[in-house]
C-alpha positions in Angstrom: -38.0 -18.8 -61.7 -36.4 -17.0 -64.7 -37.3 -13.8 -65.3 -36.2 -11.6 -68.5 -33.6 -9.0 -68.1 -31.4 -7.1 -69.8 -27.4 -6.2 -69.4 -26.6 -5.7 -73.6 -28.0 -9.3 -74.3 -31.7 -10.4 -73.4 -31.2 -13.3 -70.4 -34.3 -15.3 -69.2 -32.8 -16.7 -65.9 -33.2 -16.2 -62.0 -33.1 -12.8 -60.7 -29.9 -14.6 -58.2 -28.2 -14.2 -61.9 -29.5 -10.7 -62.7 -27.5 -9.8 -59.2 -24.5 -11.5 -59.7 -23.8 -9.9 -63.3 -24.6 -6.6 -62.2 -22.4 -7.0 -59.0 -19.5 -7.7 -61.9 -20.5 -5.1 -64.3 -21.2 -2.4 -61.1 -17.2 -3.8 -60.4 -15.5 -3.1 -63.1 -17.6 0.5 -63.5 -15.5 1.6 -60.6 -12.3 0.0 -61.8 -12.4 1.1 -65.1 -15.5 3.7 -65.2 -16.6 4.5 -68.7 -20.9 6.4 -69.4 -21.8 2.9 -71.5 -20.6 1.1 -68.2 -23.0 3.4 -66.3 -25.7 3.1 -68.0 -26.0 -0.7 -68.5 -25.0 -1.2 -64.2 -27.9 1.0 -63.8 -30.3 -0.8 -65.5 -29.1 -3.9 -63.7 -29.7 -2.0 -60.6 -33.0 -0.7 -61.3 -34.1 -4.2 -63.0 -32.9 -6.0 -59.4 -34.7 -3.7 -57.5 -38.1 -4.4 -59.7 -37.8 -7.8 -59.4 -37.1 -8.3 -55.6 -40.7 -5.7 -55.2 -42.4 -7.9 -57.2 -41.4 -11.5 -56.3 -41.6 -10.1 -52.2 -45.2 -8.8 -53.3 -46.2 -12.1 -55.3 -45.0 -14.1 -52.7 -47.5 -11.9 -49.9 -50.1 -12.9 -52.1 -49.1 -16.6 -52.3 -49.2 -16.2 -48.4 -51.9 -14.9 -47.9 -53.7 -17.4 -49.9 -52.0 -20.3 -48.3 -53.7 -19.1 -45.3 -56.9 -19.2 -46.5 -56.9 -23.1 -46.6 -58.7 -24.1 -43.8 -57.3 -27.4 -43.6 -53.4 -28.4 -42.3 -52.5 -31.2 -44.2 -54.0 -29.3 -47.2 -51.7 -26.6 -46.9 -48.8 -28.6 -46.5 -50.1 -30.6 -49.8 -49.9 -26.9 -51.3 -47.1 -25.5 -50.4 -45.4 -28.9 -51.1 -46.4 -29.4 -54.5 -45.6 -26.0 -55.1 -41.9 -26.4 -53.9 -41.4 -29.6 -56.0 -42.6 -28.0 -58.8 -40.3 -25.4 -58.8 -37.3 -27.1 -57.5 -38.0 -30.0 -60.7 -38.2 -27.0 -63.7 -34.8 -25.7 -61.9 -33.3 -29.2 -63.4 -34.4 -28.4 -66.6 -32.8 -26.4 -69.0 -35.2 -23.7 -69.4 -33.0 -20.7 -68.5 -31.9 -18.7 -71.6 -28.4 -17.2 -70.9 -26.7 -15.5 -74.0 -24.6 -14.0 -71.9 -22.6 -17.4 -70.7 -19.6 -18.4 -71.3 -20.5 -21.9 -72.3 -23.8 -22.4 -73.2 -26.7 -20.9 -74.7 -29.2 -22.8 -72.3 -28.5 -23.4 -68.5 -30.3 -25.6 -65.5 -29.7 -24.3 -61.5 -26.0 -26.7 -61.9 -24.8 -24.0 -64.8 -26.2 -20.8 -64.1 -23.1 -19.2 -62.6 -20.6 -21.0 -65.5 
């Protein structure tokens, strides 16, 4: 699921990419230091924590909604459809990744280039 975040440039990518870029910035910060890098790495940590909390809340609400579906075949169909749509959409170039070294738009296979 793409989310907007800012690490010197606005990206629309999964929270996993945000965590990856934040960890890279934190490693550079540990090696070299710098006031600006402290702010950008801190911003990445805060955004990662906020999006993780929001997705945890959304997953809990979705689980409650699925729990209310009485018929097990309908429940399986609802969850299967949601998972299928998320997986298929991740193969499309829906992620805007200006911090990437090779492309402005990415799919799930090219997120970490």
